Each structure stands twice: as structure tokens, then as C-alpha cells.
N, CA, C and O of each residue as an XYZ file, in Angstrom:
344
protein
N      19.548    -49.143    -25.727
C      19.207    -49.662    -24.461
C      20.377    -49.845    -23.425
O      21.427    -50.342    -23.832
N      20.264    -49.510    -22.251
C      21.405    -49.474    -21.117
C      21.583    -50.850    -20.718
O      20.656    -51.601    -20.416
N      22.984    -51.197    -20.728
C      23.355    -52.576    -20.190
C      23.019    -52.607    -18.671
O      23.593    -51.778    -17.965
N      22.231    -53.395    -18.151
C      21.848    -53.652    -16.802
C      22.637    -54.526    -16.122
O      22.238    -54.803    -14.991
N      23.836    -55.136    -16.561
C      24.768    -56.005    -15.838
C      25.882    -55.184    -15.533
O      26.728    -54.750    -16.315
N      25.781    -55.012    -14.232
C      26.750    -54.094    -13.450
C      27.329    -55.390    -12.668
O      26.699    -56.367    -12.263
N      28.840    -55.088    -12.568
C      29.721    -55.823    -11.787
C      29.431    -55.824    -10.331
O      29.125    -54.742     -9.832
N      29.482    -56.931     -9.539
C      29.323    -57.026     -8.237
C      30.649    -56.847     -7.548
O      31.701    -56.524     -8.099
N      30.442    -57.123     -6.149
C      31.848    -57.207     -5.278
C      32.456    -58.578     -5.129
O      32.100    -59.382     -5.991
N      33.198    -58.961     -4.325
C      33.618    -60.292     -4.024
C      32.672    -61.029     -3.144
O      32.435    -62.212     -3.389
N      32.081    -60.385     -2.077
C      31.234    -61.130     -1.305
C      29.718    -60.685     -1.317
O      28.832    -61.481     -1.006
N      29.423    -59.215     -1.736
C      28.320    -58.506     -1.680
C      27.672    -58.497     -2.859
O      28.425    -58.298     -3.812
N      26.521    -58.647     -3.128
C      25.852    -58.293     -4.638
C      25.317    -56.767     -4.361
O      24.975    -56.260     -3.292
N      25.357    -56.214     -5.657
C      25.000    -54.793     -5.810
C      23.591    -54.525     -5.392
O      22.659    -55.067     -5.986
N      23.425    -53.800     -4.505
C      22.113    -53.413     -4.020
C      21.207    -52.441     -5.154
O      21.699    -51.660     -5.968
N      19.864    -52.712     -4.964
C      19.215    -51.793     -6.108
C      19.368    -50.408     -6.034
O      19.460    -49.745     -7.067
N      19.404    -49.899     -4.933
C      19.504    -48.518     -4.678
C      20.978    -47.894     -5.534
O      20.978    -46.906     -6.269
N      21.995    -48.627     -5.258
C      23.284    -48.248     -5.658
C      23.350    -48.508     -7.333
O      23.931    -47.737     -8.097
N      22.699    -49.645     -7.726
C      22.575    -50.016     -9.079
C      21.851    -49.040     -9.671
O      22.161    -48.715    -10.818
N      20.877    -48.462     -9.079
C      19.897    -47.354     -9.920
C      20.855    -46.108    -10.033
O      20.916    -45.429    -11.058
N      21.637    -45.847     -8.842
C      22.414    -44.751     -8.972
C      23.514    -44.580     -9.946
O      23.741    -43.524    -10.536
N      24.209    -45.716    -10.087
C      25.191    -46.052    -11.136
C      24.504    -46.041    -12.576
O      25.116    -45.456    -13.470
N      23.533    -46.517    -12.811
C      22.870    -46.534    -14.032
C      22.497    -45.211    -14.554
O      22.439    -44.947    -15.755
N      22.228    -44.331    -13.524
C      21.793    -42.973    -13.840
C      23.009    -41.974    -14.084
O      22.865    -40.801    -14.430
N      24.116    -42.547    -13.876
C      25.487    -41.784    -13.950
C      26.493    -42.490    -14.699
O      27.296    -43.236    -14.140
N      26.483    -42.289    -15.925
C      27.431    -42.975    -16.729
C      28.776    -42.885    -16.400
O      29.545    -43.845    -16.354
N      29.083    -41.617    -16.148
C      30.538    -41.526    -15.656
C      30.955    -42.503    -14.383
O      31.963    -43.210    -14.384
N      30.027    -42.417    -13.327
C      30.439    -42.987    -12.172
C      30.415    -44.715    -12.417
O      31.161    -45.514    -11.851
N      29.281    -45.058    -13.479
C      29.384    -46.454    -13.956
C      30.542    -46.667    -14.653
O      30.929    -47.814    -14.429
N      31.213    -46.122    -15.341
C      32.378    -46.375    -16.004
C      33.359    -46.628    -15.069
O      34.104    -47.591    -15.252
N      33.504    -45.828    -13.962
C      34.487    -45.935    -12.935
C      34.335    -47.062    -12.103
O      35.290    -47.671    -11.620
N      33.143    -47.350    -11.926
C      32.557    -48.680    -11.065
C      33.280    -49.791    -12.018
O      34.011    -50.561    -11.395
N      33.214    -49.951    -13.106
C      33.474    -50.963    -13.954
C      34.984    -51.077    -14.014
O      35.486    -52.188    -14.179
N      35.755    -49.972    -13.887
C      37.260    -49.904    -13.897
C      37.810    -50.323    -12.591
O      39.004    -50.619    -12.540
N      37.128    -50.377    -11.606
C      37.801    -50.810    -10.303
C      37.981    -52.218     -9.883
O      37.292    -53.008    -10.528
N      38.644    -52.669     -9.074
C      38.782    -54.280     -8.828
C      37.468    -54.735     -8.252
O      36.717    -53.877     -7.789
N      37.109    -56.041     -8.236
C      35.901    -56.609     -7.551
C      36.059    -56.262     -6.106
O      35.028    -55.926     -5.523
N      37.133    -56.288     -5.458
C      37.578    -56.155     -3.942
C      36.998    -54.633     -3.822
O      36.013    -54.417     -3.115
N      37.621    -53.632     -4.512
C      37.121    -52.318     -4.281
C      35.699    -52.326     -4.429
O      35.139    -51.761     -3.489
N      34.937    -52.780     -5.301
C      33.554    -52.601     -5.614
C      32.916    -53.241     -4.319
O      31.946    -52.733     -3.757
N      33.491    -54.312     -3.921
C      32.907    -54.960     -2.565
C      33.044    -53.988     -1.289
O      32.257    -54.075     -0.346
N      34.007    -53.138     -1.321
C      34.212    -52.313     -0.149
C      33.135    -51.314     -0.188
O      32.421    -51.021      0.771
N      33.066    -50.758     -1.498
C      32.039    -49.468     -1.817
C      30.527    -50.252     -1.139
O      29.973    -49.763     -0.154
N      30.078    -51.316     -1.727
C      28.983    -51.868     -1.485
C      28.758    -52.075      0.206
O      27.772    -51.697      0.839
N      29.739    -52.655      0.650
C      29.772    -52.893      2.076
C      29.599    -51.542      2.813
O      28.734    -51.360      3.670
N      30.418    -50.690      2.442
C      30.304    -49.155      2.955
C      28.957    -48.620      3.006
O      28.501    -48.067      4.007
N      28.190    -48.822      1.689
C      26.848    -48.495      1.665
C      25.883    -49.166      2.474
O      25.048    -48.487      3.071
N      25.886    -50.443      2.575
C      25.021    -51.272      3.140
C      24.931    -51.438      4.777
O      23.962    -51.800      5.446
N      26.220    -51.066      5.197
C      26.494    -51.290      6.589
C      25.852    -50.143      7.579
O      25.753    -50.359      8.787
N      25.484    -49.084      7.065
C      24.784    -48.149      7.814
C      23.460    -48.460      8.241
O      22.776    -49.347      7.730
N      23.102    -47.724      9.181
C      21.660    -48.126      9.884
C      20.624    -47.198      9.599
O      19.474    -47.624      9.703
N      20.815    -45.890      9.224
C      19.746    -44.976      8.904
C      19.696    -44.867      7.392
O      20.699    -44.896      6.678
N      18.410    -44.734      6.946
C      17.959    -44.557      5.416
C      18.650    -43.566      4.953
O      19.318    -43.733      3.933
N      18.624    -42.209      5.680
C      19.337    -41.027      5.379
C      20.635    -41.150      5.032
O      21.141    -40.668      4.019
N      21.303    -41.933      6.043
C      22.728    -42.251      5.774
C      23.160    -42.915      4.490
O      24.028    -42.574      3.687
N      22.253    -44.057      4.495
C      22.354    -44.981      3.119
C      22.343    -44.128      1.961
O      23.287    -44.173      1.173
N      21.387    -43.368      1.782
C      21.188    -42.453      0.521
C      22.153    -41.491      0.352
O      22.352    -41.009     -0.763
N      22.867    -41.102      1.457
C      23.939    -40.234      1.321
C      25.343    -41.023      0.834
O      26.255    -40.483      0.208
N      25.300    -42.524      1.299
C      26.404    -43.075      0.965
C      26.444    -43.489     -0.508
O      27.465    -43.487     -1.196
N      25.144    -43.868     -0.943
C      24.906    -43.989     -2.460
C      25.279    -42.759     -3.298
O      25.860    -42.875     -4.377
N      24.967    -41.705     -2.828
C      25.214    -40.460     -3.594
C      26.803    -40.454     -3.732
O      27.371    -40.412     -4.824
N      27.542    -40.507     -2.342
C      28.837    -40.425     -2.214
C      29.591    -41.486     -3.248
O      30.631    -41.200     -3.841
N      29.042    -42.495     -3.342
C      29.701    -43.558     -4.073
C      30.191    -43.099     -5.617
O      31.290    -43.212     -6.159
N      28.886    -42.520     -6.113
C      28.940    -41.926     -7.290
C      29.970    -40.787     -7.480
O      30.877    -40.869     -8.308
N      29.799    -39.809     -6.738
C      30.465    -38.496     -6.707
C      31.997    -38.960     -6.431
O      32.878    -38.370     -7.057
N      32.325    -39.905     -5.599
C      33.662    -40.205     -5.141
C      34.358    -41.025     -6.204
O      35.552    -40.806     -6.406
N      33.687    -42.002     -6.942
C      34.184    -42.770     -8.077
C      34.560    -41.490     -9.168
O      35.642    -41.556     -9.751
N      33.841    -40.573     -9.375
C      33.929    -39.691    -10.398
C      35.332    -38.743    -10.123
O      36.007    -38.245    -11.023
N      35.595    -38.622     -8.677
C      36.626    -37.881     -8.348
C      37.928    -38.784     -8.016
O      38.841    -38.443     -7.264
N      37.839    -39.916     -8.675
C      38.929    -40.844     -8.670
C      39.241    -41.599     -7.536
O      40.332    -42.168     -7.482
N      38.405    -41.685     -6.591
C      38.513    -42.507     -5.285
C      38.286    -43.910     -5.826
O      37.372    -44.089     -6.630
N      39.085    -44.947     -5.422
C      39.008    -46.244     -5.877
C      38.305    -47.039     -4.753
O      37.708    -48.090     -4.985
N      38.401    -46.515     -3.587
C      37.906    -47.110     -2.317
C      37.214    -46.235     -1.216
O      37.672    -45.095     -1.127
N      36.356    -46.508     -0.498
C      35.947    -45.584      0.435
C      37.014    -44.958      1.376
O      37.826    -45.711      1.913
N      37.054    -43.640      1.599
C      38.030    -43.271      2.676
C      37.737    -43.485      3.895
O      36.628    -43.339      4.409
N      38.908    -43.906      4.501
C      38.965    -44.256      6.061
C      38.061    -45.451      6.304
O      37.546    -45.664      7.402
N      37.891    -46.206      5.258
C      36.996    -47.442      5.657
C      37.944    -48.608      5.916
O      38.727    -48.900      5.012
N      37.960    -49.273      6.997
C      38.904    -50.449      7.214
C      38.673    -51.548      6.326
O      39.509    -52.448      6.399
N      37.891    -51.666      5.638
C      37.612    -52.884      4.705
C      36.312    -53.621      5.275
O      35.811    -53.415      6.380
N      35.851    -54.556      4.268
C      34.545    -55.225      4.548
C      34.937    -56.181      5.579
O      35.918    -56.919      5.492
N      34.088    -56.131      6.600
C      34.191    -57.237      7.789
C      33.640    -58.664      7.397
O      33.773    -59.633      8.145
N      33.090    -58.716      6.324
C      32.206    -59.857      5.821
C      33.186    -60.714      4.812
O      32.977    -61.888      4.504
N      34.139    -60.026      4.415
C      35.031    -60.802      3.506
C      35.944    -61.888      4.275
O      36.652    -61.496      5.203
N      35.938    -63.293      3.890
C      36.552    -64.180      4.558
C      37.937    -63.962      4.668
O      38.615    -63.498      3.751
N      38.457    -64.353      5.996
C      39.755    -64.101      6.137
C      40.732    -65.252      5.456
O      40.261    -66.374      5.270
N      41.868    -65.007      5.150
C      42.712    -65.953      4.482
C      43.664    -66.791      5.569
O      44.452    -67.647      5.168
């Protein structure tokens, strides 16, 4: 049985579509669990902040492929605007 407990980000919970994609891709899931909570948060925010369903689906796919390609954070992403400022 597959472990369905996947780590969240700092501010954001893992959305169902991204969780499903990660569970379907063991290599991406291993990379997901290897990055920091802040990095996971930025991937989640990058995925959920888009407006269109097609763009979101593309971002979900890209999270998996870019993690496998050793990217630890979304490229050219300024960071999660939802994270509390210190």
C-alpha cells in the first residue's frame, strides 16, 4: 500500500491534484520529500496561484518533471506572497 502522508508546505496544504500527481510518480515524490518545507510551499503556491484550469494542470505536471530534473524551487518565482513576513 502506498503511503498517502505527503509533506505540506509552510503555509499551504498540498492540493488534491498535486498530491495525486506525486503519488503517481515515485521519483517526483521522493524529490518532494527531500526538499525543505519552504520549497514545498513555493511549489504549492506556484501551482495554486494560476487562474486557468489548463495552466494549473500544466503546473502540476511541471512540478513533477522539474523536481525530477533536480529543481528545488520554481524557476523565476519570487516566492509565496502568502508567507508571513518576519
